[in-house]
C-alpha positions in Angstrom: -49.9 48.1 66.2 -49.5 44.4 66.4 -52.2 42.0 67.5 -49.9 41.1 70.5 -49.8 44.8 71.6 -53.6 44.9 71.5 -54.0 41.7 73.4 -51.7 43.1 76.1 -53.6 46.4 76.4 -57.0 44.7 76.5 -55.8 42.3 79.1 -54.4 45.1 81.3 -57.6 47.1 80.8 -59.6 44.0 81.9 -57.5 43.6 85.0 -57.8 47.3 85.9 -61.6 47.1 85.5 -61.8 43.9 87.6 -59.7 45.5 90.3 -62.0 48.5 90.3 -65.0 46.3 90.8 -63.4 44.2 93.6 -61.9 47.1 95.4 -65.1 49.1 95.2 -67.1 46.2 96.6 -64.6 45.6 99.4 -64.5 49.3 100.2 -68.3 49.5 100.4 -68.5 46.4 102.6 -65.1 46.1 104.2 -64.1 42.8 105.7 -60.5 41.7 106.2 -60.9 38.4 104.5 -62.3 39.9 101.3 -59.7 42.7 101.4 -56.9 40.1 101.2 -58.0 39.5 97.6 -56.3 42.7 96.7 -52.8 41.3 97.6 -51.5 40.8 94.1 -47.9 42.2 93.9 -46.7 39.4 91.6 -49.6 39.8 89.2 -49.1 43.6 89.0 -45.4 43.1 88.4 -46.2 40.6 85.6 -48.7 43.1 84.1 -46.1 45.9 84.4 -43.5 43.7 82.6 -46.0 42.9 79.8 -46.8 46.6 79.3 -43.1 47.1 78.7 -43.2 44.5 75.9 -45.5 46.6 73.7 -44.0 48.4 70.7 -42.0 51.6 71.6 -44.4 54.0 69.8 -47.3 52.6 71.8 -45.3 52.5 75.0 -44.7 56.3 74.5 -48.4 57.1 74.2 -49.4 59.4 77.0 -52.1 57.2 78.3 -50.0 54.0 78.2 -47.2 55.9 80.0 -49.6 57.0 82.7 -51.0 53.4 83.1 -47.4 52.2 83.4 -46.6 54.9 86.0 -49.8 54.0 88.0 -48.9 50.3 87.9 -45.8 51.2 89.9 -48.1 52.9 92.4 -50.6 50.1 92.4 -47.8 47.5 93.0 -46.9 49.3 96.2 -50.6 49.5 97.3 -51.2 45.8 96.8 -48.0 44.7 98.5 -48.7 43.9 102.1 -47.5 40.9 104.3 -49.0 37.5 103.6 -51.9 36.9 106.1 -52.4 40.6 106.6 -55.3 42.7 105.2 -55.0 46.1 103.7 -56.8 48.8 105.8 -60.1 50.3 104.6 -58.1 53.4 103.6 -55.7 51.3 101.5 -58.6 49.6 99.8 -60.0 53.1 99.0 -56.7 54.2 97.6 -56.5 51.2 95.3 -60.0 51.9 94.1 -59.2 55.5 93.5 -56.2 54.8 91.4 -57.9 52.2 89.2 -61.1 54.3 88.9 -59.0 57.2 87.7 -57.3 54.9 85.1 -60.7 53.7 83.9 -61.9 57.3 83.4 -58.8 58.1 81.4 -59.1 54.9 79.3 -62.8 55.6 78.6 -62.0 59.1 77.4 -59.2 58.1 75.1 
């Protein structure tokens, strides 16, 4: 795989881990202001597009396919009106999705 593919995958993994930490912290100590940090639809869309730029053989890897599928789900979860906060349940859903992805990545 090219260096560019690896850079993309490492960057996405870092974002997933960062989102896990932030959403876990917000879920444990919910406050509307902090929860607004999870509103990142443009960033998730950008990450999703970058993942589609990796080589076809890597894009067809089962883990990469699953991450790609889950990014679609995450994009919906982090899309809420400007100025609004996600509910505590929505924050837990984000944390659950990214935590599952981290588990899968760690077991690859």
